[in-house]
C-alpha positions in Angstrom: 62.7 51.9 123.4 61.9 55.0 125.4 63.6 56.3 128.5 61.2 57.2 131.4 61.6 58.1 135.0 60.1 56.1 137.9 57.8 58.4 139.9 58.8 56.6 143.1 62.6 56.4 143.1 63.3 58.8 140.2 65.4 56.1 138.5 65.6 56.3 134.7 64.3 53.2 133.0 64.4 52.0 129.4 61.0 50.5 128.4 59.6 49.0 125.2 57.1 51.3 123.5 54.8 48.4 123.1 53.9 48.5 126.8 52.8 52.1 126.7 49.7 52.7 128.9 50.3 49.5 131.0 51.5 48.9 134.5 55.3 48.6 134.9 57.4 47.4 137.9 60.5 49.5 138.6 63.6 47.3 138.6 65.2 49.6 141.1 62.5 50.0 143.9 60.2 47.1 142.8 57.2 49.5 142.9 54.5 49.3 140.2 53.4 52.4 138.3 51.3 53.0 135.2 53.0 54.2 132.0 50.8 57.0 130.6 50.5 56.9 126.8 51.5 60.6 126.5 54.8 59.9 128.2 55.9 57.0 126.0 54.2 57.8 122.7 56.7 58.4 120.0 56.8 61.9 118.7 56.3 62.0 115.0 59.0 64.0 113.4 58.7 65.1 109.8 61.7 66.2 107.9 61.2 69.6 106.2 61.6 69.6 102.5 64.5 71.5 100.9 62.0 74.1 99.6 60.7 74.7 103.1 64.2 75.0 104.5 65.1 77.4 101.7 62.0 79.6 102.4 62.7 79.7 106.1 66.3 80.6 105.5 65.2 83.4 103.1 62.7 84.7 105.6 65.3 84.7 108.3 67.6 86.8 106.0 64.7 89.2 105.3 64.5 88.1 101.6 62.2 86.0 99.5 58.5 85.8 99.9 56.7 88.7 101.6 54.2 88.4 104.4 50.5 88.4 103.4 48.7 91.7 103.7 46.7 92.0 106.9 42.9 91.9 106.5 42.5 95.1 108.5 45.0 96.9 106.4 43.2 95.8 103.2 39.9 97.1 104.7 41.5 100.5 105.5 42.9 100.8 102.0 39.5 100.0 100.4 37.8 102.5 102.7 40.4 105.2 101.8 39.8 104.5 98.1 36.0 104.8 98.6 36.5 108.1 100.4 38.7 109.5 97.6 36.2 108.4 95.0 33.3 110.0 96.9 35.4 113.2 97.5 36.2 113.3 93.8 32.6 112.9 92.8 31.5 115.6 95.2 34.1 118.0 93.8 33.0 117.4 90.2 29.4 117.9 91.2 30.3 121.1 93.0 32.2 122.3 89.9 29.3 121.5 87.8 26.6 123.2 89.9 28.7 126.2 90.7 30.3 126.8 87.3 29.7 130.2 85.8 27.4 129.9 82.8 25.8 132.6 80.5 22.5 132.0 82.3 24.0 132.2 85.8 26.3 135.2 85.2 23.8 138.0 85.5 24.0 141.5 84.0 24.6 140.2 80.5 21.1 140.0 78.9 20.6 141.9 75.6 16.9 141.9 76.4 14.4 143.7 78.6 10.6 143.5 79.1 8.0 146.0 80.1 4.2 146.1 80.2 2.3 146.3 76.9 0.4 149.5 76.3 -1.9 150.2 73.4 -0.3 151.6 70.3 -2.8 153.9 68.6 -0.2 155.8 66.6 1.7 153.0 64.8 5.5 153.1 65.0 5.5 156.6 66.4 3.4 155.4 69.3 6.0 152.8 70.1 8.7 155.5 70.6 6.4 157.2 73.1 5.6 153.9 74.9 9.3 153.2 75.2 9.9 156.7 76.6 7.3 156.1 79.3 7.9 152.5 80.1 11.2 151.2 79.0 13.5 154.2 79.5 12.6 154.7 83.2 12.8 150.9 84.0 16.2 150.3 82.5 18.3 151.1 85.6 16.3 148.6 87.8 16.7 145.7 85.5 19.8 144.2 87.0 20.3 141.5 84.3 20.0 144.0 81.4 23.4 144.6 79.8 22.9 148.4 79.3 21.3 148.9 82.7 23.7 151.8 83.5 22.8 153.7 80.3 20.5 156.8 80.1 18.2 156.1 77.2 17.1 159.2 75.3 15.1 158.1 72.3 14.4 155.3 69.8 13.7 155.4 66.0 11.8 152.4 64.7 9.7 151.3 61.8 7.1 148.5 61.6 8.5 145.2 60.3 5.5 143.0 60.9 2.4 142.9 62.9 3.4 144.2 66.4 7.1 143.8 65.5 9.3 146.9 65.0 13.0 147.4 64.3 15.3 150.4 64.4 17.8 152.1 66.7 18.1 153.0 70.3 20.0 156.1 71.4 21.5 156.5 74.9 24.4 157.9 76.9 27.0 156.0 78.9 29.9 157.4 80.8 29.3 160.8 79.3 29.4 159.5 75.7 26.5 159.3 73.3 26.0 155.8 71.8 23.5 153.9 69.7 22.6 150.2 69.2 20.2 148.3 66.9 16.9 147.6 68.5 14.0 145.2 68.0 10.7 145.8 69.7 8.5 142.8 69.9 4.9 143.3 71.1 3.4 140.1 69.7 3.0 138.6 73.2 1.4 139.9 76.4 4.4 142.1 77.1 6.7 144.5 75.2 10.1 143.0 74.6 13.1 145.2 73.8 15.9 143.1 72.1 19.3 144.4 71.3 20.8 142.3 68.4 24.3 143.6 68.9 26.9 142.3 66.4 30.4 143.0 67.7 32.2 141.3 64.7 30.4 143.7 62.3 30.7 146.8 64.6 34.1 147.0 66.3 33.2 150.5 67.6 30.4 149.0 69.7 32.9 146.4 71.1 35.3 149.2 72.2 32.4 151.3 73.7 31.2 148.2 75.7 34.8 147.3 76.8 34.1 148.1 80.5 30.9 146.0 80.6 32.7 143.1 78.8 35.7 143.2 81.1 33.4 143.2 84.1 31.8 140.0 82.7 35.2 138.5 82.1 36.2 139.2 85.7 33.1 137.4 86.9 33.9 134.4 84.7 37.7 134.1 85.3 38.7 134.3 88.9 42.3 135.0 87.8 41.1 138.5 86.9 39.8 139.4 90.3 41.3 142.7 91.5 42.4 143.7 88.0 41.4 147.0 86.5 40.9 147.8 82.8 43.1 150.6 81.5 42.6 150.4 77.7 40.9 148.2 75.1 41.2 147.8 71.3 38.8 145.9 69.1 40.3 143.3 66.8 38.8 141.0 64.1 36.2 138.4 65.0 34.9 140.2 68.0 38.2 140.0 69.9 39.0 142.7 72.4 42.6 143.2 73.4 42.8 144.8 76.8 45.5 146.3 78.9 44.8 145.6 82.6 46.7 146.4 85.8 46.9 144.7 89.2 49.1 145.9 92.1 51.0 148.2 89.8 51.7 145.5 87.3 50.3 145.7 83.7 49.5 142.9 81.4 47.6 142.3 78.1 44.8 139.9 77.7 42.6 139.0 74.7 38.8 138.6 75.2 36.7 136.7 72.7 33.2 138.1 72.9 30.3 135.9 71.9 26.5 135.9 72.1 24.7 132.9 73.7 21.0 132.1 73.3 19.7 129.9 76.1 16.7 127.7 76.3 14.7 130.7 77.4 15.4 132.2 74.0 17.2 135.2 75.5 20.5 136.3 74.0 23.3 137.0 76.5 26.9 138.3 76.2 29.5 135.7 77.0 33.3 136.3 77.3 36.2 133.8 76.8 39.7 134.8 78.0 41.8 133.6 75.1 45.3 134.4 76.3 47.3 136.5 78.7 50.9 137.6 78.6 
């Protein structure tokens, strides 16, 4: 049975659900009206399972299962991760292409080249050629390690065809110095190579301390603004330096190495081993 209301007299009437959708005469006003199915159809009620009731109760208390993540939020998280990955890759690429290397450092080549003149006088002629070509050009060769030196003479002897070895004599910072020298004229140009061996010649290491520290300062940004006060050569081409910055002194150890690149040019390279 279902209780409905007569649309004419507004009297409540109990009807049998079997007559839904049919005409019905009101026992109060005797007028006929149609019983719409939606007015008399039984509403199906399903009893929630205990699990559902338990879940709803937990959700009402703020406990239990969490709400699913919104799709828009997931998309934002994914985009953020992609941006971070791209930024990280860009940073690594920047570090790779801007990292200081022996080849990119500049001013550290133990090598210089000049034009090749005829050598009619053997080894003695090489010394004269160097005096005319190499010595005047040293200061304008910005990548040459001893570019600030004033070269005075060389003493060489023939080692092989168009290959000579000996010693170069020069002055730096008011002090006379010498370095081993190899003059290679086997190609179309004259090449002056300085095969410096700091491990075997600690004196050379101390004499070149200012040049070495300048390279170290270019390599390690922590040394920017520091000044070299003193340097002492140790074993295995290690230079112990006392430096100052803002009135504060500290001691660092520089490991000096030679690096030969793909262009077959030897360059000076410096590693800051420690600071205290």
